[in-house]
Legacy VTK file of the C-alpha trace (Angstrom):
# vtk DataFile Version 3.0
C-alpha trace
ASCII
DATASET POLYDATA
POINTS 303 float
0.000 0.000 0.000
2.910 2.321 0.664
4.084 1.722 -2.881
0.661 2.699 -4.181
0.530 5.878 -2.120
4.021 6.850 -3.186
3.024 6.300 -6.808
-0.053 8.469 -6.477
1.891 11.236 -4.706
4.610 11.214 -7.362
2.053 11.338 -10.141
0.265 14.267 -8.522
3.493 16.208 -8.085
4.461 15.575 -11.708
1.054 16.686 -12.953
1.188 19.923 -10.930
4.714 20.608 -12.187
3.676 20.163 -15.803
0.674 22.414 -15.273
2.938 25.146 -13.900
5.110 24.902 -17.018
2.169 25.251 -19.371
1.090 21.581 -19.661
1.784 19.082 -22.430
0.389 18.359 -25.848
-1.867 15.611 -24.499
-3.112 17.521 -21.425
-2.089 17.701 -17.806
-3.941 14.530 -16.629
-2.112 12.059 -18.856
0.854 11.604 -16.509
-1.378 10.632 -13.565
-3.286 8.125 -15.672
-0.023 6.675 -16.980
1.386 6.284 -13.479
-1.808 4.553 -12.278
-1.809 2.206 -15.241
1.757 1.107 -14.506
1.050 0.266 -10.851
0.301 -3.466 -10.890
-2.141 -5.166 -8.562
0.816 -7.051 -7.109
2.558 -3.823 -6.149
-0.654 -2.446 -4.648
-1.041 -5.419 -2.260
2.685 -6.117 -1.789
2.257 -9.441 -3.635
0.285 -10.920 -0.746
-2.913 -12.972 -0.693
-4.483 -13.032 2.760
-5.295 -16.629 3.624
-6.814 -18.616 6.465
-5.804 -21.626 8.569
-2.602 -23.401 7.491
-3.474 -26.858 6.256
-6.979 -25.921 5.124
-7.827 -27.381 1.722
-8.454 -23.903 0.332
-4.955 -22.887 1.421
-3.313 -26.017 0.020
-5.100 -25.532 -3.277
-4.081 -21.883 -3.479
-0.442 -22.500 -2.546
0.156 -25.728 -4.449
-1.926 -25.178 -7.580
-3.053 -21.582 -8.067
0.361 -20.016 -7.427
2.435 -22.320 -9.690
-0.170 -22.901 -12.435
-0.797 -19.189 -12.914
2.918 -18.341 -12.682
2.571 -16.223 -9.540
6.044 -17.041 -8.246
6.488 -13.615 -6.605
3.302 -13.980 -4.566
2.897 -15.135 -0.955
-0.210 -16.645 0.623
-0.316 -15.355 4.197
-1.373 -18.006 6.712
-3.627 -16.996 9.579
-7.233 -17.758 10.427
-10.724 -17.080 9.163
-11.099 -14.322 11.755
-7.787 -12.698 10.824
-8.689 -12.766 7.144
-12.063 -11.151 7.864
-10.421 -8.460 10.010
-7.900 -7.634 7.281
-10.676 -7.477 4.699
-12.759 -5.114 6.829
-9.796 -2.825 7.486
-8.973 -2.560 3.780
-12.587 -2.266 2.672
-13.362 0.552 5.112
-10.489 2.534 3.586
-11.248 1.402 0.005
-7.781 -0.088 -0.216
-6.902 -3.048 -2.445
-6.785 -6.514 -0.888
-6.990 -10.113 -2.084
-8.244 -12.873 0.218
-8.964 -16.566 -0.018
-12.734 -16.782 0.085
-15.660 -19.144 0.120
-19.428 -19.043 0.036
-21.554 -19.093 2.086
-19.925 -16.437 4.236
-21.276 -13.329 5.950
-18.724 -11.112 4.211
-20.714 -11.242 0.961
-23.732 -9.783 2.753
-21.640 -7.109 4.488
-19.418 -5.979 1.595
-19.601 -5.602 -2.175
-17.164 -8.325 -3.235
-16.416 -10.441 -6.278
-14.610 -13.674 -7.059
-11.713 -13.471 -9.492
-12.350 -15.611 -12.530
-10.454 -18.903 -12.539
-10.074 -19.714 -16.265
-8.013 -22.829 -15.526
-10.792 -24.180 -13.319
-8.359 -25.099 -10.529
-10.763 -24.220 -7.726
-13.310 -26.551 -9.265
-17.050 -26.167 -9.234
-19.366 -25.724 -6.315
-18.555 -27.824 -3.278
-20.903 -29.540 -0.865
-20.812 -29.472 2.919
-21.327 -33.006 4.209
-22.292 -34.602 7.506
-19.768 -37.178 8.745
-20.447 -39.545 11.638
-18.464 -42.220 13.423
-18.912 -45.870 12.604
-21.561 -47.484 14.790
-23.462 -44.266 15.469
-26.658 -45.640 13.921
-26.686 -48.488 16.410
-25.597 -46.461 19.457
-27.670 -43.308 18.876
-30.326 -44.119 16.252
-32.341 -40.944 16.836
-29.337 -38.618 16.589
-28.294 -40.536 13.472
-31.741 -40.038 11.916
-31.767 -36.328 12.724
-28.306 -35.818 11.254
-29.234 -37.828 8.170
-32.249 -35.541 7.630
-30.367 -32.300 8.322
-30.331 -30.228 5.134
-30.635 -26.499 4.423
-29.837 -23.759 1.904
-27.084 -21.108 1.775
-29.554 -18.336 2.664
-30.461 -20.210 5.854
-26.918 -20.542 7.129
-26.024 -16.997 6.078
-28.853 -15.690 8.278
-27.285 -17.390 11.297
-23.816 -16.183 10.316
-25.033 -12.598 10.027
-26.611 -12.739 13.485
-23.290 -13.910 14.924
-21.361 -11.272 12.999
-23.679 -8.596 14.349
-22.796 -9.594 17.904
-25.051 -12.466 18.939
-23.496 -15.433 20.698
-23.520 -18.487 18.379
-25.906 -20.364 20.677
-28.305 -17.395 20.784
-28.180 -16.937 17.007
-28.882 -20.632 16.531
-31.809 -20.542 18.958
-33.329 -17.535 17.196
-33.001 -19.128 13.773
-34.496 -22.439 14.967
-37.465 -20.630 16.533
-38.102 -18.753 13.270
-37.808 -21.825 11.022
-39.987 -24.422 12.709
-41.246 -25.926 9.457
-37.766 -26.744 8.168
-36.559 -27.955 11.558
-39.586 -30.243 11.852
-38.426 -31.977 8.668
-35.111 -32.725 10.373
-36.814 -34.171 13.453
-39.508 -36.150 11.633
-39.579 -39.671 13.073
-36.975 -38.785 15.712
-37.844 -39.968 19.224
-37.036 -37.969 22.315
-34.207 -39.308 24.479
-33.389 -38.809 28.127
-30.093 -36.949 28.429
-27.976 -39.171 26.194
-24.502 -37.662 25.748
-23.458 -36.712 22.242
-20.185 -35.190 21.015
-19.875 -32.897 17.990
-16.581 -31.569 16.627
-16.218 -28.390 14.601
-13.633 -25.980 13.216
-13.738 -22.234 13.893
-14.961 -21.302 10.426
-17.911 -18.933 10.401
-20.183 -21.279 8.459
-19.243 -24.338 10.518
-19.734 -22.433 13.780
-23.238 -21.524 12.600
-24.239 -24.989 11.390
-22.779 -26.803 14.404
-24.629 -24.607 16.895
-27.909 -24.986 15.013
-27.601 -28.787 15.029
-26.588 -28.674 18.700
-29.756 -26.714 19.475
-31.996 -29.172 17.622
-30.336 -32.233 19.164
-30.818 -30.745 22.612
-34.479 -30.067 21.816
-35.028 -33.836 21.562
-33.195 -34.576 24.797
-29.504 -35.002 23.969
-26.768 -33.461 26.100
-24.423 -32.160 23.426
-20.725 -31.539 23.972
-19.692 -29.144 21.193
-15.897 -29.192 20.851
-13.890 -26.730 18.742
-10.737 -28.191 17.175
-8.618 -27.764 14.046
-9.604 -29.572 10.851
-7.157 -32.461 11.281
-8.219 -33.337 14.849
-11.862 -32.910 13.825
-11.600 -35.646 11.222
-9.321 -37.791 13.384
-11.762 -37.540 16.292
-14.715 -38.864 14.306
-12.558 -41.515 12.613
-11.316 -42.766 15.990
-14.757 -42.652 17.569
-13.840 -40.079 20.213
-16.269 -37.687 18.515
-19.717 -38.680 17.289
-20.215 -36.360 14.328
-19.276 -33.262 12.360
-21.457 -31.235 10.009
-18.746 -29.115 8.359
-16.969 -31.406 5.876
-16.263 -29.370 2.734
-16.030 -31.767 -0.222
-14.706 -32.769 -2.658
-11.853 -30.227 -2.507
-11.307 -28.499 0.834
-11.208 -31.606 3.032
-10.157 -34.034 0.320
-6.901 -35.024 2.061
-8.650 -35.827 5.340
-11.393 -37.749 3.559
-8.794 -39.895 1.789
-6.701 -40.375 4.926
-9.567 -41.665 7.064
-11.812 -43.237 4.424
-13.368 -46.426 5.739
-13.230 -45.180 9.326
-16.345 -42.993 9.189
-19.762 -42.858 7.565
-20.597 -40.087 5.108
-24.275 -39.105 5.352
-23.978 -36.892 2.277
-24.478 -33.162 1.755
-26.342 -30.990 4.241
-25.602 -27.884 2.136
-24.980 -27.417 -1.583
-24.091 -24.452 -3.766
-20.824 -23.424 -2.131
-17.851 -21.836 -3.883
-14.100 -21.375 -3.382
-11.719 -18.838 -4.883
-9.839 -15.592 -4.585
-12.014 -12.657 -3.544
-11.501 -8.905 -3.937
-13.617 -5.805 -3.263
-15.764 -4.852 -6.249
-14.036 -1.470 -6.452
-10.775 -3.129 -7.540
-10.104 -3.001 -11.278
-9.308 -6.679 -11.683
-11.452 -9.589 -12.870
-9.297 -12.690 -13.261
-6.546 -14.562 -11.440
-4.577 -14.222 -14.664
-4.512 -10.455 -14.060
-2.272 -10.997 -11.023
0.656 -11.948 -13.248
2.562 -8.963 -14.540
LINES 1 304
303 0 1 2 3 4 5 6 7 8 9 10 11 12 13 14 15 16 17 18 19 20 21 22 23 24 25 26 27 28 29 30 31 32 33 34 35 36 37 38 39 40 41 42 43 44 45 46 47 48 49 50 51 52 53 54 55 56 57 58 59 60 61 62 63 64 65 66 67 68 69 70 71 72 73 74 75 76 77 78 79 80 81 82 83 84 85 86 87 88 89 90 91 92 93 94 95 96 97 98 99 100 101 102 103 104 105 106 107 108 109 110 111 112 113 114 115 116 117 118 119 120 121 122 123 124 125 126 127 128 129 130 131 132 133 134 135 136 137 138 139 140 141 142 143 144 145 146 147 148 149 150 151 152 153 154 155 156 157 158 159 160 161 162 163 164 165 166 167 168 169 170 171 172 173 174 175 176 177 178 179 180 181 182 183 184 185 186 187 188 189 190 191 192 193 194 195 196 197 198 199 200 201 202 203 204 205 206 207 208 209 210 211 212 213 214 215 216 217 218 219 220 221 222 223 224 225 226 227 228 229 230 231 232 233 234 235 236 237 238 239 240 241 242 243 244 245 246 247 248 249 250 251 252 253 254 255 256 257 258 259 260 261 262 263 264 265 266 267 268 269 270 271 272 273 274 275 276 277 278 279 280 281 282 283 284 285 286 287 288 289 290 291 292 293 294 295 296 297 298 299 300 301 302
């Protein structure tokens, strides 16, 4: 950003100097436009893409495929967290500064800011992903009613984004989940159809601290508790989340992004869990920028 500001200041000084000397044949504004046109997107963002958790499938895909396949050898993907990425995006957006982040939908940021995905002409990010429900082997026999509820759990991006927005606006995840459940009784009743009430059976759910997974996990926790389960909701990293369900120390997770983001974990533990299929469809992965940035494709990042 310093480079960009220096470029703008230099261009302004040059333009004023030319005006004082009587201008040029093409007019006094041409130098500023020329300077702006020669400032690459890479220089504007210091050749950095703001990422999320190290080891996340989105990060691995960006580092190991996007960077080399698009020839972005001078670029770095900054590891951090979903929260850190969102904070950096907000800071830049509020100042209308350029920024590039690893992004996915559904996410509250698309409701809060005017953003766009960069086109991926090589198709490396793939098409829309699904978010699946994964349970431990033997869950159907040990907790048949929880199994049935989880198997029937299914919603749309606009549903989860409502919960995410409530959390982003300051509600505690449990409170946001409770509000959404109370306002969507018809959909929730489809999840609980044929599910019997239980008497305080313990149930463990694992989740990662991604905004969408926080929202979905707390909603499912609320509904499970409404039929009598005592739910232990445990936040872990992605690796331990999958390992926990595969080992049986955790009963279920509802935030498995497939086939790309969690592909490595799926392959590593395949055969040690049961995949109940998608609970959410229509997701997307990619590089995201504010709409005010004059860039449309990942190819534009290469000078």
